[in-house]
TORLO-648818 format. One line per 2 residues: their letters; for each residue x, y, z of C-alpha. Coordinates in pm, 1 decimal. Layout:
A = X Y Z; ...;
***
This chain:
MR = 10377.9 12747.4 9144.8; 10746.7 12744.5 9055.3;
DT = 10676.6 12954.3 8743.8; 10482.9 13209.8 8949.7;
IK = 10772.2 13239.5 9192.3; 11017.2 13280.0 8904.8;
KL = 10795.6 13554.4 8759.3; 10795.7 13729.5 9097.9;
VG = 11175.5 13714.4 9114.2; 11195.1 13837.1 8755.2;
GI = 10965.1 14125.7 8843.0; 11185.4 14224.5 9136.8;
DR = 11490.5 14207.7 8910.6; 11316.6 14430.6 8654.2;
VT = 11222.6 14688.9 8918.4; 11575.5 14711.3 9057.9;
AT = 11723.3 14716.2 8706.5; 11490.0 14998.2 8601.1;
VG = 11572.9 15204.9 8908.8; 11943.6 15127.1 8871.1;
RA = 11953.5 15221.1 8503.6; 11772.1 15546.5 8576.3;
AA = 12017.3 15621.9 8857.9; 12309.9 15546.1 8627.6;
WC = 12231.7 15869.2 8442.3; 12359.7 16045.0 8753.3;
CL = 12709.9 15947.2 8634.7; 12678.7 16173.0 8332.4;
FI = 12546.5 16458.0 8544.4; 12828.8 16412.7 8798.4;
VL = 13097.2 16430.1 8529.3; 12946.0 16730.6 8352.4;
AE = 12871.0 16920.5 8672.8; 13215.8 16853.1 8818.9;
FA = 13371.2 16971.1 8492.8; 13160.7 17287.6 8515.1;
VV = 13271.0 17345.6 8876.5; 13637.0 17315.3 8780.3;
VM = 13603.3 17542.3 8476.6; 13407.1 17800.2 8674.1;
RY = 13657.4 17797.3 8959.4; 13982.8 17802.2 8765.7;
AF = 13883.4 17988.5 8449.9; 13639.6 18241.5 8592.7;
DV = 13719.8 18240.5 8966.8; 13353.5 18171.4 9044.7;
GS = 13212.6 17907.1 9279.3; 12869.7 17755.1 9314.3;
IR = 12769.7 17584.0 9636.2; 12441.4 17473.7 9477.5;
LQ = 12623.1 17302.8 9192.2; 12870.0 17137.2 9430.3;
ES = 12585.9 17012.7 9650.8; 12397.9 16886.7 9345.2;
II = 12700.7 16670.5 9267.4; 12682.2 16526.0 9618.9;
YA = 12308.7 16459.1 9574.8; 12367.4 16289.0 9239.4;
HA = 12650.5 16079.6 9384.3; 12432.4 15969.4 9675.3;
SL = 12142.8 15894.6 9439.3; 12366.1 15687.3 9215.2;
FM = 12500.1 15469.2 9492.5; 12181.0 15436.3 9695.7;
LA = 11952.0 15365.0 9402.8; 12183.8 15144.1 9196.0;
AA = 12305.4 14920.5 9481.6; 12020.7 14669.1 9444.6;
WT = 12076.3 14646.2 9069.4; 12445.4 14588.1 9131.3;
LA = 12353.0 14305.4 9368.8; 12118.6 14158.7 9108.2;
VD = 12392.9 14141.7 8845.7; 12643.5 14006.9 9100.0;
GH = 12854.1 14320.7 9072.7; 12938.3 14365.3 9440.6;
VR = 13288.4 14280.9 9555.3; 13313.2 13939.2 9715.9;
VD = 13572.8 13859.4 9976.8; 13491.9 13488.9 9976.8;
IF = 13774.0 13328.1 9777.3; 13596.9 12992.1 9775.8;
YA = 13271.6 13117.4 9624.6; 13413.8 13150.9 9272.7;
QA = 13530.0 12787.9 9274.2; 13220.7 12644.6 9443.6;
QP = 12959.8 12423.7 9283.5; 12619.6 12579.8 9200.9;
RA = 12451.3 12424.1 9506.9; 12720.9 12557.8 9740.6;
RA = 12687.4 12903.2 9585.2; 12310.7 12887.2 9625.9;
LV = 12353.0 12793.2 9992.3; 12593.2 13084.8 10051.3;
DL = 12353.1 13322.2 9873.8; 12054.5 13195.2 10071.8;
VG = 12226.7 13215.2 10409.9; 12380.7 13552.3 10326.4;
AV = 12047.6 13700.2 10221.8; 11840.7 13556.6 10507.0;
IF = 12090.6 13600.7 10791.4; 12266.3 13921.8 10689.2;
LI = 12115.9 14118.5 10399.6; 11743.3 14116.4 10473.9;
PF = 11780.8 14184.7 10849.9; 12024.7 14466.9 10768.1;
AV = 11777.3 14618.5 10523.8; 11489.5 14594.4 10773.2;
AL = 11699.2 14745.6 11053.9; 11822.6 15025.7 10830.6;
AL = 11470.4 15107.4 10715.7; 11328.2 15108.0 11068.5;
LS = 11615.2 15308.0 11216.8; 11624.5 15563.3 10936.1;
LP = 11252.4 15640.9 10925.6; 11246.0 15872.1 11232.3;
YV = 11554.1 16050.3 11095.8; 11384.5 16104.0 10760.5;
VR = 11049.0 16198.4 10914.3; 11217.8 16468.6 11127.7;
SW = 11389.4 16601.9 10819.9; 11060.5 16616.2 10627.8;
AI = 10882.2 16777.9 10923.3; 11111.3 17080.0 10907.4;
LE = 11178.1 17057.4 10531.8; 11546.0 17045.2 10616.5;
RS = 11772.8 17245.4 10392.1; 12143.8 17289.8 10350.2;
PE = 12327.7 17470.2 10629.2; 12495.7 17679.5 10359.2;
AS = 12312.0 18003.1 10280.9; 12312.5 17938.3 9907.5;
GL = 12288.4 17558.7 9938.0; 12011.9 17334.1 9813.4;
PF = 11688.7 17331.7 10013.6; 11632.6 16957.2 9963.6;
VY = 11824.0 16776.9 10239.2; 11501.6 16595.5 10331.5;
LL = 11494.3 16442.5 9981.7; 11855.9 16335.9 10014.1;
KT = 11782.3 16166.7 10347.1; 11480.3 15992.0 10192.8;
LI = 11725.6 15792.0 9983.0; 11822.1 15592.8 10294.4;
PI = 11492.6 15405.3 10344.2; 11450.8 15376.9 9966.5;
FA = 11793.3 15211.9 9952.1; 11693.4 14979.4 10238.5;
FL = 11371.1 14884.8 10061.1; 11539.0 14818.8 9725.4;
IG = 11832.6 14622.5 9867.5; 11595.1 14424.8 10091.6;
LQ = 11367.4 14350.8 9798.6; 11663.0 14232.1 9592.9;
GV = 11775.6 14024.6 9890.9; 11437.0 13852.3 9889.7;
AQ = 11477.6 13779.8 9518.1; 11828.2 13645.8 9580.8;
AI = 11704.4 13421.4 9862.6; 11415.1 13288.4 9652.5;
RA = 11646.1 13224.2 9356.8; 11890.5 13039.3 9584.2;
AL = 11610.9 12834.4 9744.7; 11482.8 12735.8 9401.5;
AL = 11833.1 12628.5 9300.7; 11867.6 12420.4 9617.8;
AE = 11525.5 12262.4 9561.1; 11627.7 12131.0 9219.2;
PA = 11766.5 11778.2 9208.8; 12147.6 11781.5 9207.7;
ER = 12171.7 11597.9 8873.4; 11975.4 11877.3 8696.1;
QT = 12230.4 12141.9 8798.2; 12548.3 12196.4 8601.8;
***
């Protein structure tokens, strides 16, 4: 049973890592596109609203899709100054409580509250208010429930991992 649960957690980690690594390619696009915007503006006195909006879309995609992966690799900023010095069981308890009390309910609330917002956007195929902007605002807004799902899923993996660590006898942990 324990091995099955560990495989499930590993599967969640692989999904968020795959999505996060794919989203990381947005960094390259952001740098190249922003460079192009600057060159076009200052060298040729030409602007492109579509290109500027595509940078915003890529930036949003990067942060919304890579957040769960960042959580999985413990890359988020921690304010808790005691966590770094804590024993493994204390860390597991903080991770479990944090995931169950804060992270998972936040993800569920965000998903439920964002769905009507996204559905309305899809219903009208919302586009940019700029005349030459991108016609894909509905896709951009879809990132919100996807983010909620991924971060919630990673929160479940974090809670399971913490519960498994707490279930181990104290002498087995180092």
